[in-house]
C-alpha positions in Angstrom: 124.5 119.9 148.4 123.1 123.3 149.0 125.4 123.6 152.1 128.4 124.1 149.8 126.9 126.3 147.1 126.3 130.1 147.6 125.9 132.8 145.1 127.7 136.2 144.9 126.0 138.9 146.7 127.5 142.0 145.0 128.0 141.3 141.3 129.9 144.4 140.5 132.4 143.9 143.3 132.9 140.2 142.5 133.5 141.1 138.8 136.2 143.6 139.8 138.1 141.0 141.8 137.6 138.3 139.0 139.4 140.7 136.6 142.5 140.4 138.6 142.3 136.6 139.2 142.7 135.5 135.6 146.3 134.4 136.3 146.6 131.1 138.1 149.6 132.4 140.0 147.6 135.3 141.4 144.8 132.9 142.5 147.5 130.7 144.1 148.9 133.7 145.9 145.5 134.6 147.4 145.8 131.4 149.6 148.7 132.8 151.7 146.5 132.6 154.9 144.8 129.3 153.9 144.9 126.9 156.8 142.6 124.1 155.5 144.4 120.8 155.0 141.7 118.7 153.2 142.4 120.3 149.8 145.4 122.2 148.6 145.6 125.8 147.2 147.4 124.4 144.1 144.3 122.3 143.3 141.8 125.0 143.9 143.8 127.6 141.9 144.1 125.2 139.1 140.4 124.7 139.1 139.8 128.4 138.8 139.2 129.3 142.4 140.9 132.1 144.5 140.5 132.5 148.3 138.1 135.1 149.7 140.0 135.2 153.0 137.3 133.8 155.3 137.0 130.2 156.5 137.4 127.9 153.5 135.3 129.9 151.1 136.7 130.3 147.6 135.3 131.9 144.3 135.7 131.2 140.7 137.4 134.0 138.6 135.2 133.2 135.7 131.6 132.5 136.9 132.0 134.0 140.3 130.4 130.9 142.0 131.5 130.4 145.6 132.1 127.2 147.5 132.9 126.4 150.9 132.8 123.5 153.6 135.4 121.4 151.9 135.6 117.8 153.1 138.3 115.0 152.8 138.1 113.4 149.4 136.6 116.5 147.7 138.1 117.4 144.3 138.1 121.0 143.2 137.2 120.5 139.5 134.6 117.9 140.3 132.8 120.2 142.8 133.2 123.1 140.3 131.4 121.2 137.6 128.8 119.9 139.9 127.6 123.1 141.4 128.3 125.4 138.4 128.1 123.4 135.3 127.5 126.4 133.1 130.8 128.1 134.1 132.8 128.9 130.9 136.0 127.9 132.5 134.8 124.5 133.8 133.2 123.9 130.3 136.7 124.2 128.8 136.9 127.9 127.7 140.4 128.9 128.7 140.5 132.2 126.8 140.6 134.3 130.0 142.9 132.1 132.0 146.7 132.5 132.2 147.9 129.1 133.6 151.1 128.6 135.4 152.4 126.6 132.5 151.6 129.2 129.9 152.9 132.0 132.0 156.2 130.1 132.4 156.5 129.3 128.8 156.0 132.9 127.9 158.9 134.0 130.0 161.1 131.3 128.4 161.9 129.8 131.7 160.5 126.2 131.7 162.5 124.4 134.2 160.2 121.6 135.3 157.9 119.2 133.7 154.1 119.7 133.5 151.7 118.0 135.9 151.4 114.3 135.3 154.9 114.2 133.6 153.4 115.2 130.3 156.6 117.2 129.1 158.7 114.0 129.4 156.6 112.1 127.0 158.0 111.8 123.4 154.9 110.5 121.6 151.6 112.0 122.7 148.5 111.5 120.6 146.5 114.4 121.9 148.9 117.1 123.5 145.8 119.3 124.5 144.8 116.6 127.1 148.3 116.2 128.5 147.3 117.7 131.8 145.1 115.7 134.2 143.1 118.8 135.0 142.2 119.4 131.3 141.1 115.7 131.0 138.9 115.9 134.1 137.2 119.0 132.6 135.9 116.8 129.7 133.8 114.8 132.0 131.3 117.5 132.7 128.5 115.6 131.1 129.8 112.1 132.2 126.8 109.9 132.8 126.1 109.6 136.5 125.1 105.8 136.1 128.7 104.9 135.1 130.4 103.2 138.1 133.8 104.7 137.5 134.6 108.2 138.8 136.0 110.8 136.3 138.9 111.7 138.5 140.1 108.0 138.4 139.9 108.0 134.6 141.6 111.3 134.2 144.5 110.3 136.4 144.9 107.2 134.4 145.3 109.3 131.2 141.8 109.1 129.9 139.5 111.9 128.7 135.8 111.7 127.8 134.9 112.0 124.1 131.4 113.1 124.9 129.6 109.8 123.8 128.2 107.0 126.0 131.0 106.0 128.3 133.7 106.1 125.8 137.1 107.5 126.9 140.5 107.8 125.2 144.0 108.0 126.4 145.7 111.3 125.6 149.0 109.5 124.9 148.5 106.1 123.2 145.0 107.1 121.8 143.7 103.7 123.1 139.9 103.8 123.6 137.8 102.0 126.3 134.2 101.8 126.9 131.5 99.6 128.8 132.8 100.4 132.2 131.6 98.2 135.0 131.5 98.4 138.8 135.0 97.4 140.2 136.9 98.4 137.1 140.2 100.1 137.8 141.2 102.5 135.0 144.9 101.8 135.5 144.4 98.1 135.4 142.3 98.4 132.3 145.0 100.7 130.7 147.7 98.2 131.4 145.6 95.2 130.3 144.8 96.6 126.9 147.5 99.1 126.0 150.6 97.9 127.8 153.0 99.9 125.6 151.5 103.2 126.4 154.3 105.6 127.3 152.3 107.5 129.9 151.2 104.3 131.6 154.8 103.0 131.8 156.0 106.3 133.1 153.4 106.7 135.8 153.0 103.0 137.0 156.3 101.4 135.8 157.1 98.3 133.9 156.6 96.0 136.9 153.0 97.0 137.3 152.3 96.3 133.6 154.0 93.0 133.8 151.8 92.0 136.8 148.7 93.0 135.0 149.7 91.1 131.8 150.4 88.1 133.9 147.0 88.1 135.4 145.5 88.2 131.8 147.7 86.0 129.6 145.1 85.6 127.0 145.5 89.2 126.1 149.2 88.8 125.1 148.4 88.3 121.5 146.9 91.7 121.3 150.3 93.2 122.1 151.9 91.6 119.0 152.7 93.6 115.9 149.7 94.4 113.9 151.2 93.4 110.6 150.2 89.7 110.9 146.7 90.6 111.6 146.6 93.0 108.8 147.9 90.6 106.3 145.1 88.2 107.0 142.6 91.0 106.4 144.0 92.4 103.1 141.0 91.2 101.2 138.5 92.7 103.7 139.6 96.2 103.8 136.0 97.6 103.5 134.0 98.6 106.5 131.3 96.0 107.2 128.8 98.6 108.3 128.9 101.4 105.7 130.5 99.2 103.0 132.3 102.3 101.8 135.3 103.4 103.9 138.4 101.5 104.8 138.6 99.5 108.0 140.8 101.1 110.6 139.4 100.2 114.0 140.4 97.1 116.0 137.7 96.0 118.6 138.9 94.9 122.0 138.9 92.2 123.3 137.9 90.2 120.2 140.5 91.8 118.0 138.3 92.0 114.8 139.2 94.7 112.4 136.0 95.2 110.4 134.8 98.9 110.6 135.9 102.4 110.0 136.4 105.1 112.6 133.1 106.8 111.5 131.0 103.7 112.2 132.8 102.3 115.2 131.3 104.7 117.9 127.8 103.5 117.1 128.5 99.8 117.9 128.4 98.3 121.3 128.9 94.8 120.0 131.2 93.4 117.3 129.3 92.8 114.1 131.3 89.6 113.5 131.3 87.7 116.8 128.6 89.8 118.7 131.0 90.2 121.6 130.9 93.3 123.8 133.3 96.0 122.6 135.3 97.1 125.6 137.7 99.2 123.7 139.1 100.2 120.4 142.5 100.8 118.8 143.1 102.9 115.7 145.3 101.3 113.1 146.4 102.2 109.5 146.6 99.9 106.7 149.4 100.2 104.3 
């Protein structure tokens, strides 16, 4: 691990350079002599790095941390988080950064969609998490024991909510938890939230149909919620706090018995004691 991490030797000189590297475009331009093929300048610049002009050594414009010796499979944001977890930029503070997207927007010349196709989506639950890089940054405190990688989850549209192993989709707001070895975030996304616009855009309807065909018992969860709600009209009170209105459906059991404040603390459904793999927010009329 130490082979990749190095600290800045001249703090004043480094800070002078950092002042000029707040713009993502400027960081990207610094890679004009970059010859390394295992990781792209675009990914490094997006993660806050600019090229120092020697070998494959890069530095963060915010914390000044330097990384080198990049290998196939390395992800810039993940390495940034691992080696410099206290960096303001990697922890989500974007005050000093001027991203490519914001710079383009300011010039009034947006001509292409955002990374991940976010600009083409018409119904996004959490626009702040529309970019995969932003979602990945939320996993800085992701428990190391969880067998699913943050980059896999972020690519599939999920961001970490900072609790246990709970994640949510930025587009459909579908929540999943209790990740197990072998779980594929895209498959789980298609299994539980087949109507998600981001899922359909990235993977296509055929992929969703294939996953749904593998799990036919889940079809009922994709039915309109009205019928389920009609059966529960007399049980609208949360069964945990006995105060607020129920508005969280547990997956896979489908029980609607708790409010959004109580749901995060439950790993098992209080009705059937089944393991809660995910949640869906609903609204009673």
